[in-house]
C-alpha beads as a LAMMPS data file, in Angstrom:
LAMMPS data file: protein, C-alpha beads

429 atoms
428 bonds

1 atom types
1 bond types

-500.0 500.0 xlo xhi
-500.0 500.0 ylo yhi
-500.0 500.0 zlo zhi

Masses

1 110.0

Atoms # bond

1 1 1 -142.219 -264.026 -93.521
2 1 1 -139.876 -267.072 -95.040
3 1 1 -141.133 -269.039 -97.191
4 1 1 -139.743 -272.381 -96.246
5 1 1 -142.491 -274.040 -94.612
6 1 1 -140.683 -274.832 -90.776
7 1 1 -141.488 -277.682 -88.225
8 1 1 -141.240 -274.854 -84.668
9 1 1 -141.550 -276.838 -81.449
10 1 1 -143.071 -275.078 -78.483
11 1 1 -142.877 -275.916 -74.761
12 1 1 -144.471 -274.040 -72.542
13 1 1 -145.534 -273.966 -68.988
14 1 1 -147.988 -276.022 -68.542
15 1 1 -150.365 -273.035 -66.423
16 1 1 -152.295 -271.134 -68.733
17 1 1 -150.943 -268.074 -68.919
18 1 1 -147.607 -269.250 -70.954
19 1 1 -149.297 -271.605 -73.021
20 1 1 -152.232 -269.334 -74.000
21 1 1 -149.519 -266.998 -74.964
22 1 1 -147.449 -269.462 -77.305
23 1 1 -150.906 -270.323 -78.784
24 1 1 -151.869 -266.696 -79.935
25 1 1 -148.081 -266.684 -81.604
26 1 1 -147.699 -270.471 -82.395
27 1 1 -152.025 -269.681 -84.658
28 1 1 -150.024 -266.575 -86.837
29 1 1 -147.146 -269.281 -87.651
30 1 1 -150.023 -272.168 -88.365
31 1 1 -151.844 -269.158 -90.405
32 1 1 -148.445 -268.732 -92.266
33 1 1 -147.857 -272.531 -93.396
34 1 1 -145.398 -273.425 -90.556
35 1 1 -146.225 -277.327 -88.770
36 1 1 -146.490 -275.972 -85.556
37 1 1 -145.448 -278.746 -82.063
38 1 1 -146.518 -278.467 -78.895
39 1 1 -144.613 -280.433 -76.391
40 1 1 -147.026 -280.359 -74.019
41 1 1 -148.091 -281.554 -70.221
42 1 1 -150.227 -284.053 -70.354
43 1 1 -153.554 -283.234 -68.978
44 1 1 -154.026 -280.408 -72.711
45 1 1 -154.559 -283.755 -74.406
46 1 1 -156.344 -282.712 -77.335
47 1 1 -157.119 -279.017 -76.014
48 1 1 -154.231 -278.338 -78.743
49 1 1 -155.224 -280.058 -81.381
50 1 1 -158.620 -278.918 -81.338
51 1 1 -156.622 -275.564 -82.048
52 1 1 -154.605 -277.101 -85.304
53 1 1 -151.862 -278.161 -83.166
54 1 1 -149.950 -281.293 -83.334
55 1 1 -149.238 -281.954 -79.925
56 1 1 -146.320 -284.527 -78.761
57 1 1 -147.383 -284.708 -74.947
58 1 1 -144.849 -284.713 -71.885
59 1 1 -145.357 -286.405 -68.340
60 1 1 -143.353 -284.391 -65.821
61 1 1 -144.041 -286.838 -62.689
62 1 1 -144.855 -290.295 -63.084
63 1 1 -147.810 -291.298 -64.590
64 1 1 -151.155 -291.285 -61.085
65 1 1 -153.676 -293.867 -61.426
66 1 1 -156.366 -292.572 -64.223
67 1 1 -159.794 -293.469 -63.019
68 1 1 -161.454 -293.930 -66.814
69 1 1 -164.726 -292.758 -65.089
70 1 1 -163.921 -289.284 -64.052
71 1 1 -163.555 -286.076 -65.862
72 1 1 -160.782 -284.573 -68.529
73 1 1 -158.181 -283.716 -66.188
74 1 1 -157.524 -280.020 -65.939
75 1 1 -154.597 -277.858 -67.804
76 1 1 -152.217 -276.867 -64.841
77 1 1 -154.188 -278.943 -61.922
78 1 1 -150.335 -279.619 -60.166
79 1 1 -150.462 -276.074 -59.029
80 1 1 -154.081 -275.627 -58.940
81 1 1 -153.453 -278.446 -56.044
82 1 1 -150.228 -276.583 -55.015
83 1 1 -152.070 -273.005 -54.472
84 1 1 -154.520 -274.906 -52.482
85 1 1 -152.197 -276.876 -49.789
86 1 1 -149.775 -273.845 -49.249
87 1 1 -152.324 -270.578 -48.546
88 1 1 -151.668 -270.101 -45.533
89 1 1 -148.464 -268.803 -46.885
90 1 1 -148.990 -266.418 -49.357
91 1 1 -150.339 -263.894 -46.242
92 1 1 -146.462 -263.942 -45.118
93 1 1 -144.034 -261.309 -46.529
94 1 1 -142.651 -262.072 -49.961
95 1 1 -139.064 -262.462 -48.319
96 1 1 -140.557 -264.874 -46.080
97 1 1 -142.121 -266.739 -49.352
98 1 1 -138.758 -267.207 -50.319
99 1 1 -139.105 -270.255 -48.118
100 1 1 -141.881 -271.656 -47.873
101 1 1 -143.859 -270.800 -51.536
102 1 1 -140.574 -269.533 -53.844
103 1 1 -138.422 -272.307 -53.459
104 1 1 -140.751 -275.324 -53.405
105 1 1 -141.405 -273.441 -56.787
106 1 1 -138.591 -273.994 -58.200
107 1 1 -138.080 -277.587 -56.852
108 1 1 -140.793 -279.025 -58.186
109 1 1 -140.261 -277.224 -61.748
110 1 1 -136.926 -278.789 -61.810
111 1 1 -138.674 -282.502 -60.714
112 1 1 -140.768 -281.950 -63.676
113 1 1 -137.545 -280.772 -65.821
114 1 1 -135.500 -283.792 -64.667
115 1 1 -138.396 -286.351 -65.018
116 1 1 -138.874 -285.588 -68.424
117 1 1 -135.379 -285.193 -69.995
118 1 1 -135.394 -288.427 -72.170
119 1 1 -138.590 -287.381 -72.815
120 1 1 -138.045 -284.607 -74.838
121 1 1 -135.309 -286.015 -76.765
122 1 1 -137.687 -288.573 -78.145
123 1 1 -139.724 -286.054 -78.587
124 1 1 -136.829 -283.690 -80.537
125 1 1 -135.873 -286.319 -82.250
126 1 1 -138.823 -287.690 -83.489
127 1 1 -140.255 -284.103 -84.868
128 1 1 -137.298 -282.343 -86.073
129 1 1 -137.839 -278.644 -85.396
130 1 1 -136.019 -275.871 -87.436
131 1 1 -136.725 -273.808 -84.245
132 1 1 -137.597 -274.576 -80.607
133 1 1 -139.609 -272.155 -78.630
134 1 1 -139.615 -272.395 -75.033
135 1 1 -142.127 -269.914 -72.529
136 1 1 -140.903 -271.010 -69.280
137 1 1 -138.436 -270.461 -66.031
138 1 1 -136.459 -272.974 -66.209
139 1 1 -134.235 -274.726 -68.478
140 1 1 -135.371 -278.161 -70.309
141 1 1 -131.380 -279.261 -71.392
142 1 1 -132.771 -280.781 -74.286
143 1 1 -134.291 -277.854 -75.752
144 1 1 -131.063 -275.839 -75.495
145 1 1 -128.649 -279.496 -77.299
146 1 1 -131.798 -279.708 -79.896
147 1 1 -128.685 -278.760 -82.809
148 1 1 -131.412 -276.073 -84.029
149 1 1 -132.055 -272.014 -82.802
150 1 1 -133.786 -271.793 -79.429
151 1 1 -135.520 -269.113 -78.963
152 1 1 -136.796 -267.950 -75.077
153 1 1 -139.707 -266.210 -73.932
154 1 1 -140.441 -264.283 -71.107
155 1 1 -144.182 -263.939 -69.984
156 1 1 -143.736 -264.681 -66.644
157 1 1 -142.273 -261.996 -65.090
158 1 1 -140.909 -258.783 -66.141
159 1 1 -138.282 -258.993 -63.011
160 1 1 -136.309 -262.491 -65.505
161 1 1 -134.737 -260.274 -66.945
162 1 1 -132.443 -259.134 -64.379
163 1 1 -129.972 -256.074 -63.657
164 1 1 -128.538 -254.405 -61.108
165 1 1 -130.876 -250.905 -60.911
166 1 1 -134.270 -253.146 -60.888
167 1 1 -135.888 -254.452 -58.025
168 1 1 -135.073 -259.024 -57.317
169 1 1 -137.604 -261.161 -58.903
170 1 1 -140.346 -262.191 -56.751
171 1 1 -139.997 -258.910 -54.563
172 1 1 -142.577 -256.141 -55.162
173 1 1 -140.472 -253.895 -53.837
174 1 1 -140.497 -250.472 -54.430
175 1 1 -138.103 -248.595 -57.298
176 1 1 -136.251 -246.606 -54.919
177 1 1 -134.174 -249.568 -53.422
178 1 1 -135.321 -249.957 -50.202
179 1 1 -135.330 -253.643 -48.895
180 1 1 -133.476 -254.326 -52.113
181 1 1 -129.681 -256.070 -50.340
182 1 1 -131.965 -257.568 -47.877
183 1 1 -134.062 -259.314 -50.115
184 1 1 -130.874 -260.484 -52.525
185 1 1 -128.860 -262.284 -49.721
186 1 1 -131.467 -264.219 -48.286
187 1 1 -132.751 -265.151 -51.874
188 1 1 -128.837 -266.400 -52.087
189 1 1 -129.518 -268.144 -49.117
190 1 1 -132.446 -270.059 -49.594
191 1 1 -131.236 -270.735 -53.240
192 1 1 -128.003 -271.007 -53.294
193 1 1 -127.820 -274.644 -53.025
194 1 1 -130.794 -276.060 -55.071
195 1 1 -129.459 -274.099 -57.882
196 1 1 -126.094 -275.135 -57.636
197 1 1 -127.006 -278.964 -57.553
198 1 1 -129.951 -278.144 -61.261
199 1 1 -127.148 -276.412 -62.591
200 1 1 -124.609 -279.236 -62.520
201 1 1 -127.248 -281.236 -64.013
202 1 1 -127.652 -279.385 -66.360
203 1 1 -124.052 -279.312 -67.632
204 1 1 -123.882 -282.824 -66.904
205 1 1 -126.957 -283.403 -70.547
206 1 1 -124.829 -280.976 -72.447
207 1 1 -126.243 -278.329 -71.831
208 1 1 -123.957 -274.514 -70.865
209 1 1 -123.765 -273.847 -67.448
210 1 1 -126.730 -271.135 -65.752
211 1 1 -125.447 -267.354 -64.994
212 1 1 -125.504 -267.383 -60.888
213 1 1 -128.725 -268.015 -59.631
214 1 1 -130.778 -267.740 -62.387
215 1 1 -132.094 -271.076 -63.861
216 1 1 -132.882 -271.065 -67.820
217 1 1 -130.663 -269.892 -70.519
218 1 1 -131.120 -266.438 -73.112
219 1 1 -132.226 -268.072 -76.514
220 1 1 -130.363 -267.036 -79.979
221 1 1 -133.138 -265.132 -79.762
222 1 1 -135.475 -263.712 -76.855
223 1 1 -138.449 -262.495 -76.757
224 1 1 -140.076 -260.187 -73.464
225 1 1 -143.687 -259.319 -73.292
226 1 1 -144.339 -255.973 -71.658
227 1 1 -145.615 -253.405 -72.303
228 1 1 -143.025 -249.930 -72.828
229 1 1 -145.385 -248.123 -71.009
230 1 1 -144.493 -249.730 -67.501
231 1 1 -140.866 -250.745 -68.950
232 1 1 -137.435 -250.806 -66.615
233 1 1 -136.701 -249.127 -70.525
234 1 1 -133.713 -246.543 -68.873
235 1 1 -132.662 -248.768 -65.206
236 1 1 -132.341 -252.134 -67.129
237 1 1 -132.116 -252.149 -70.867
238 1 1 -132.649 -255.639 -73.201
239 1 1 -129.365 -257.048 -75.367
240 1 1 -129.757 -257.025 -79.156
241 1 1 -130.829 -260.551 -79.587
242 1 1 -134.013 -259.279 -77.320
243 1 1 -136.894 -258.385 -78.968
244 1 1 -139.808 -256.690 -76.568
245 1 1 -143.450 -257.431 -77.159
246 1 1 -145.323 -254.895 -75.504
247 1 1 -148.296 -257.318 -75.672
248 1 1 -148.939 -261.157 -77.307
249 1 1 -152.531 -261.404 -77.184
250 1 1 -154.096 -264.505 -77.923
251 1 1 -156.905 -264.070 -80.884
252 1 1 -158.141 -268.006 -80.258
253 1 1 -160.816 -266.434 -77.459
254 1 1 -164.350 -267.518 -78.632
255 1 1 -166.542 -264.770 -78.895
256 1 1 -168.324 -264.059 -75.948
257 1 1 -172.198 -261.664 -76.011
258 1 1 -172.093 -260.163 -73.001
259 1 1 -175.029 -262.017 -69.711
260 1 1 -178.193 -259.510 -68.457
261 1 1 -176.451 -258.436 -65.145
262 1 1 -178.240 -256.418 -62.912
263 1 1 -176.778 -252.407 -61.788
264 1 1 -176.766 -249.659 -63.420
265 1 1 -172.758 -248.482 -62.238
266 1 1 -169.377 -249.278 -64.663
267 1 1 -169.163 -253.148 -65.896
268 1 1 -165.721 -254.914 -64.127
269 1 1 -163.888 -257.948 -64.844
270 1 1 -162.635 -260.043 -61.555
271 1 1 -160.143 -263.046 -61.661
272 1 1 -157.591 -263.548 -59.301
273 1 1 -156.298 -266.504 -62.536
274 1 1 -156.612 -269.963 -62.504
275 1 1 -154.434 -270.960 -59.718
276 1 1 -155.456 -267.687 -56.700
277 1 1 -158.987 -267.994 -57.655
278 1 1 -158.105 -271.694 -55.990
279 1 1 -157.990 -270.046 -53.203
280 1 1 -161.723 -269.785 -51.368
281 1 1 -161.560 -267.676 -48.443
282 1 1 -160.014 -264.883 -50.692
283 1 1 -162.518 -264.986 -53.989
284 1 1 -165.809 -264.766 -51.127
285 1 1 -164.034 -261.770 -49.271
286 1 1 -163.773 -259.443 -52.581
287 1 1 -166.968 -260.848 -53.623
288 1 1 -168.839 -260.210 -50.682
289 1 1 -167.254 -256.665 -51.137
290 1 1 -167.940 -255.894 -54.618
291 1 1 -171.550 -257.179 -53.852
292 1 1 -172.028 -254.170 -51.740
293 1 1 -170.640 -251.753 -54.874
294 1 1 -173.557 -250.396 -57.677
295 1 1 -171.235 -251.437 -60.327
296 1 1 -171.805 -254.844 -61.943
297 1 1 -169.223 -257.591 -62.293
298 1 1 -167.826 -260.417 -64.890
299 1 1 -166.385 -263.387 -62.698
300 1 1 -163.926 -265.658 -63.373
301 1 1 -164.977 -268.359 -61.210
302 1 1 -161.885 -271.001 -61.849
303 1 1 -161.000 -274.506 -60.703
304 1 1 -163.531 -274.790 -57.292
305 1 1 -166.662 -272.644 -59.372
306 1 1 -169.471 -275.475 -57.622
307 1 1 -168.163 -273.860 -54.383
308 1 1 -168.305 -270.052 -54.882
309 1 1 -172.074 -267.759 -55.051
310 1 1 -171.797 -264.669 -56.710
311 1 1 -173.858 -261.282 -55.975
312 1 1 -176.834 -260.320 -57.979
313 1 1 -174.820 -257.839 -59.417
314 1 1 -172.102 -260.721 -60.514
315 1 1 -172.656 -263.194 -64.031
316 1 1 -169.328 -265.955 -64.027
317 1 1 -168.103 -269.258 -65.386
318 1 1 -165.399 -271.324 -64.715
319 1 1 -163.972 -269.849 -67.218
320 1 1 -164.504 -267.055 -69.293
321 1 1 -162.862 -265.477 -72.814
322 1 1 -160.597 -262.800 -71.219
323 1 1 -159.105 -261.113 -74.420
324 1 1 -163.578 -260.483 -75.125
325 1 1 -164.366 -259.105 -72.514
326 1 1 -161.535 -257.234 -70.782
327 1 1 -162.853 -254.578 -74.127
328 1 1 -165.606 -254.571 -73.111
329 1 1 -164.692 -253.325 -69.538
330 1 1 -164.110 -250.291 -67.270
331 1 1 -161.986 -251.611 -65.056
332 1 1 -160.018 -254.628 -63.749
333 1 1 -159.294 -255.970 -60.505
334 1 1 -156.708 -258.857 -60.864
335 1 1 -154.106 -260.747 -59.380
336 1 1 -151.172 -259.136 -60.985
337 1 1 -150.000 -262.238 -63.137
338 1 1 -148.286 -261.151 -66.403
339 1 1 -150.682 -262.447 -68.897
340 1 1 -153.022 -260.521 -67.020
341 1 1 -151.618 -257.296 -66.774
342 1 1 -149.909 -257.231 -70.155
343 1 1 -153.542 -257.432 -71.613
344 1 1 -155.026 -255.847 -69.826
345 1 1 -152.491 -252.487 -70.684
346 1 1 -153.656 -253.569 -74.367
347 1 1 -157.044 -253.096 -73.742
348 1 1 -156.172 -249.778 -72.026
349 1 1 -157.983 -250.016 -69.285
350 1 1 -157.306 -249.463 -64.944
351 1 1 -156.758 -252.340 -62.912
352 1 1 -156.658 -253.144 -59.405
353 1 1 -153.913 -255.870 -58.357
354 1 1 -154.291 -258.400 -54.758
355 1 1 -150.772 -259.418 -55.425
356 1 1 -150.754 -263.953 -54.118
357 1 1 -147.991 -264.907 -55.469
358 1 1 -144.562 -265.491 -57.701
359 1 1 -144.383 -262.337 -60.053
360 1 1 -147.904 -260.992 -59.155
361 1 1 -146.051 -258.475 -56.449
362 1 1 -143.584 -257.707 -59.181
363 1 1 -146.577 -256.457 -60.694
364 1 1 -148.444 -255.084 -58.550
365 1 1 -145.570 -253.117 -57.485
366 1 1 -144.716 -251.777 -61.616
367 1 1 -148.559 -250.966 -61.408
368 1 1 -148.691 -248.665 -58.816
369 1 1 -145.766 -246.757 -58.805
370 1 1 -146.456 -246.398 -63.063
371 1 1 -149.668 -244.527 -61.698
372 1 1 -151.334 -246.951 -63.798
373 1 1 -153.805 -248.278 -61.006
374 1 1 -153.482 -249.484 -57.610
375 1 1 -151.394 -252.136 -55.335
376 1 1 -153.869 -253.361 -52.185
377 1 1 -152.509 -255.779 -49.815
378 1 1 -154.450 -259.115 -50.539
379 1 1 -155.389 -260.191 -47.049
380 1 1 -154.819 -257.082 -45.343
381 1 1 -157.585 -254.693 -47.046
382 1 1 -159.565 -252.642 -45.557
383 1 1 -163.362 -253.116 -47.302
384 1 1 -163.398 -249.153 -47.995
385 1 1 -159.923 -249.778 -48.978
386 1 1 -161.352 -251.384 -52.373
387 1 1 -164.174 -250.202 -52.922
388 1 1 -162.347 -246.411 -53.099
389 1 1 -159.904 -248.188 -54.563
390 1 1 -162.110 -248.423 -57.370
391 1 1 -164.041 -244.857 -57.079
392 1 1 -161.313 -243.390 -57.602
393 1 1 -159.999 -245.088 -60.416
394 1 1 -163.359 -244.749 -62.268
395 1 1 -163.534 -240.980 -61.876
396 1 1 -160.018 -240.264 -62.898
397 1 1 -161.109 -239.288 -66.592
398 1 1 -157.059 -238.265 -67.262
399 1 1 -155.918 -241.929 -66.223
400 1 1 -158.479 -243.088 -68.515
401 1 1 -157.354 -241.101 -71.108
402 1 1 -153.956 -241.903 -70.954
403 1 1 -154.671 -245.632 -71.042
404 1 1 -156.962 -245.710 -73.570
405 1 1 -153.830 -244.162 -76.102
406 1 1 -151.197 -246.444 -74.483
407 1 1 -153.485 -249.479 -75.512
408 1 1 -154.529 -247.804 -79.029
409 1 1 -150.489 -247.632 -79.339
410 1 1 -149.992 -250.807 -77.862
411 1 1 -152.471 -253.239 -80.171
412 1 1 -150.198 -251.388 -83.050
413 1 1 -147.414 -252.888 -82.461
414 1 1 -148.691 -255.978 -82.907
415 1 1 -146.953 -258.089 -80.936
416 1 1 -148.230 -262.171 -81.414
417 1 1 -147.354 -261.005 -85.068
418 1 1 -143.714 -259.096 -84.238
419 1 1 -142.941 -262.696 -82.263
420 1 1 -144.033 -265.006 -85.341
421 1 1 -141.448 -262.730 -87.032
422 1 1 -138.538 -262.932 -84.782
423 1 1 -139.238 -266.950 -84.345
424 1 1 -139.673 -266.950 -88.056
425 1 1 -136.246 -265.086 -88.824
426 1 1 -134.297 -266.706 -86.522
427 1 1 -134.868 -270.509 -87.735
428 1 1 -134.220 -268.523 -91.258
429 1 1 -130.438 -268.364 -90.325

Bonds

1 1 1 2
2 1 2 3
3 1 3 4
4 1 4 5
5 1 5 6
6 1 6 7
7 1 7 8
8 1 8 9
9 1 9 10
10 1 10 11
11 1 11 12
12 1 12 13
13 1 13 14
14 1 14 15
15 1 15 16
16 1 16 17
17 1 17 18
18 1 18 19
19 1 19 20
20 1 20 21
21 1 21 22
22 1 22 23
23 1 23 24
24 1 24 25
25 1 25 26
26 1 26 27
27 1 27 28
28 1 28 29
29 1 29 30
30 1 30 31
31 1 31 32
32 1 32 33
33 1 33 34
34 1 34 35
35 1 35 36
36 1 36 37
37 1 37 38
38 1 38 39
39 1 39 40
40 1 40 41
41 1 41 42
42 1 42 43
43 1 43 44
44 1 44 45
45 1 45 46
46 1 46 47
47 1 47 48
48 1 48 49
49 1 49 50
50 1 50 51
51 1 51 52
52 1 52 53
53 1 53 54
54 1 54 55
55 1 55 56
56 1 56 57
57 1 57 58
58 1 58 59
59 1 59 60
60 1 60 61
61 1 61 62
62 1 62 63
63 1 63 64
64 1 64 65
65 1 65 66
66 1 66 67
67 1 67 68
68 1 68 69
69 1 69 70
70 1 70 71
71 1 71 72
72 1 72 73
73 1 73 74
74 1 74 75
75 1 75 76
76 1 76 77
77 1 77 78
78 1 78 79
79 1 79 80
80 1 80 81
81 1 81 82
82 1 82 83
83 1 83 84
84 1 84 85
85 1 85 86
86 1 86 87
87 1 87 88
88 1 88 89
89 1 89 90
90 1 90 91
91 1 91 92
92 1 92 93
93 1 93 94
94 1 94 95
95 1 95 96
96 1 96 97
97 1 97 98
98 1 98 99
99 1 99 100
100 1 100 101
101 1 101 102
102 1 102 103
103 1 103 104
104 1 104 105
105 1 105 106
106 1 106 107
107 1 107 108
108 1 108 109
109 1 109 110
110 1 110 111
111 1 111 112
112 1 112 113
113 1 113 114
114 1 114 115
115 1 115 116
116 1 116 117
117 1 117 118
118 1 118 119
119 1 119 120
120 1 120 121
121 1 121 122
122 1 122 123
123 1 123 124
124 1 124 125
125 1 125 126
126 1 126 127
127 1 127 128
128 1 128 129
129 1 129 130
130 1 130 131
131 1 131 132
132 1 132 133
133 1 133 134
134 1 134 135
135 1 135 136
136 1 136 137
137 1 137 138
138 1 138 139
139 1 139 140
140 1 140 141
141 1 141 142
142 1 142 143
143 1 143 144
144 1 144 145
145 1 145 146
146 1 146 147
147 1 147 148
148 1 148 149
149 1 149 150
150 1 150 151
151 1 151 152
152 1 152 153
153 1 153 154
154 1 154 155
155 1 155 156
156 1 156 157
157 1 157 158
158 1 158 159
159 1 159 160
160 1 160 161
161 1 161 162
162 1 162 163
163 1 163 164
164 1 164 165
165 1 165 166
166 1 166 167
167 1 167 168
168 1 168 169
169 1 169 170
170 1 170 171
171 1 171 172
172 1 172 173
173 1 173 174
174 1 174 175
175 1 175 176
176 1 176 177
177 1 177 178
178 1 178 179
179 1 179 180
180 1 180 181
181 1 181 182
182 1 182 183
183 1 183 184
184 1 184 185
185 1 185 186
186 1 186 187
187 1 187 188
188 1 188 189
189 1 189 190
190 1 190 191
191 1 191 192
192 1 192 193
193 1 193 194
194 1 194 195
195 1 195 196
196 1 196 197
197 1 197 198
198 1 198 199
199 1 199 200
200 1 200 201
201 1 201 202
202 1 202 203
203 1 203 204
204 1 204 205
205 1 205 206
206 1 206 207
207 1 207 208
208 1 208 209
209 1 209 210
210 1 210 211
211 1 211 212
212 1 212 213
213 1 213 214
214 1 214 215
215 1 215 216
216 1 216 217
217 1 217 218
218 1 218 219
219 1 219 220
220 1 220 221
221 1 221 222
222 1 222 223
223 1 223 224
224 1 224 225
225 1 225 226
226 1 226 227
227 1 227 228
228 1 228 229
229 1 229 230
230 1 230 231
231 1 231 232
232 1 232 233
233 1 233 234
234 1 234 235
235 1 235 236
236 1 236 237
237 1 237 238
238 1 238 239
239 1 239 240
240 1 240 241
241 1 241 242
242 1 242 243
243 1 243 244
244 1 244 245
245 1 245 246
246 1 246 247
247 1 247 248
248 1 248 249
249 1 249 250
250 1 250 251
251 1 251 252
252 1 252 253
253 1 253 254
254 1 254 255
255 1 255 256
256 1 256 257
257 1 257 258
258 1 258 259
259 1 259 260
260 1 260 261
261 1 261 262
262 1 262 263
263 1 263 264
264 1 264 265
265 1 265 266
266 1 266 267
267 1 267 268
268 1 268 269
269 1 269 270
270 1 270 271
271 1 271 272
272 1 272 273
273 1 273 274
274 1 274 275
275 1 275 276
276 1 276 277
277 1 277 278
278 1 278 279
279 1 279 280
280 1 280 281
281 1 281 282
282 1 282 283
283 1 283 284
284 1 284 285
285 1 285 286
286 1 286 287
287 1 287 288
288 1 288 289
289 1 289 290
290 1 290 291
291 1 291 292
292 1 292 293
293 1 293 294
294 1 294 295
295 1 295 296
296 1 296 297
297 1 297 298
298 1 298 299
299 1 299 300
300 1 300 301
301 1 301 302
302 1 302 303
303 1 303 304
304 1 304 305
305 1 305 306
306 1 306 307
307 1 307 308
308 1 308 309
309 1 309 310
310 1 310 311
311 1 311 312
312 1 312 313
313 1 313 314
314 1 314 315
315 1 315 316
316 1 316 317
317 1 317 318
318 1 318 319
319 1 319 320
320 1 320 321
321 1 321 322
322 1 322 323
323 1 323 324
324 1 324 325
325 1 325 326
326 1 326 327
327 1 327 328
328 1 328 329
329 1 329 330
330 1 330 331
331 1 331 332
332 1 332 333
333 1 333 334
334 1 334 335
335 1 335 336
336 1 336 337
337 1 337 338
338 1 338 339
339 1 339 340
340 1 340 341
341 1 341 342
342 1 342 343
343 1 343 344
344 1 344 345
345 1 345 346
346 1 346 347
347 1 347 348
348 1 348 349
349 1 349 350
350 1 350 351
351 1 351 352
352 1 352 353
353 1 353 354
354 1 354 355
355 1 355 356
356 1 356 357
357 1 357 358
358 1 358 359
359 1 359 360
360 1 360 361
361 1 361 362
362 1 362 363
363 1 363 364
364 1 364 365
365 1 365 366
366 1 366 367
367 1 367 368
368 1 368 369
369 1 369 370
370 1 370 371
371 1 371 372
372 1 372 373
373 1 373 374
374 1 374 375
375 1 375 376
376 1 376 377
377 1 377 378
378 1 378 379
379 1 379 380
380 1 380 381
381 1 381 382
382 1 382 383
383 1 383 384
384 1 384 385
385 1 385 386
386 1 386 387
387 1 387 388
388 1 388 389
389 1 389 390
390 1 390 391
391 1 391 392
392 1 392 393
393 1 393 394
394 1 394 395
395 1 395 396
396 1 396 397
397 1 397 398
398 1 398 399
399 1 399 400
400 1 400 401
401 1 401 402
402 1 402 403
403 1 403 404
404 1 404 405
405 1 405 406
406 1 406 407
407 1 407 408
408 1 408 409
409 1 409 410
410 1 410 411
411 1 411 412
412 1 412 413
413 1 413 414
414 1 414 415
415 1 415 416
416 1 416 417
417 1 417 418
418 1 418 419
419 1 419 420
420 1 420 421
421 1 421 422
422 1 422 423
423 1 423 424
424 1 424 425
425 1 425 426
426 1 426 427
427 1 427 428
428 1 428 429
């Protein structure tokens, strides 16, 4: 640790996973006496100051007219709306999603980066950070041209760090190489023009050019969040500037008292994330199947919670303190977002993964092929496939023991403090 108080500027993606990751690391740094400032998308207003951080709000698009009588804007609302509008596309293969899901997401992110570039320069000039930390998938030139060390966090998808020995990002393809060349060719076809234009704009802002078909720079230091037990250690070793964190689990969630849930079976946590839970049809389908089992469930209902009716063997809420709940349960059923996957392994639990888009297919495949859980066809699974996977994982004593031991080791490596150490060290150079 450094004796000099630092000013540390975090800019996470507006989604809950990256923001919560930065909250966890930032909380450690704040407690060490540093000034921690978040350049946060405007829907996070007031939510970060409540945790002891400074907020510098950033619009990623022209502000819409505000209804003063409406409830507070919801963080990540853009992506929830996006999920609802594009839900039919998630029934397509990952290769087809390149055109209809992945590319539009990249374009929306690019439009946001261009819009907020002047605002970010103003924030950097006023805050005068000693180090800038970004947890996102896209380059913001102002962050790498600030004249101070730049730290990149990879917490959204392990395959953001590419390599010839690992499957293509967003593909969810098996490790044996099947389909890799065809997927990469389709990614090039659908993304080349957009990436070229973005790279030209990045260079125009004074930032270095991007690596071919990659959308973000490496940092002076780089933090990569993925547990070693499922990492691609042999197939894609990390360079000297990279530090792999087995997990990065925040300690800011409120305490949770388990409610009385009828039933005598195992306790299972079901969450499709703040975005996936906006797919009401899928949520209702899974809840219907789970409601016919003897087990008890805690359900993260998400933004459309008022439209989701739970079965008698369930309790749920719009938001639940996930890091307090996972240690209590026997199994996690998840969409496979990187944040939930790492937190589940941090606490040593098996999982069933129902991927929808982006990183979720890559995580689902990795969990399945390493034997730490089961990947199912999200929109095509038979009822008995889901219930059968539940019983197999709950009944596999050897797997549960292996995961419990792995979780203990992961927790012992203390990812949030390891990340804070890296940020302090690079700022002090």
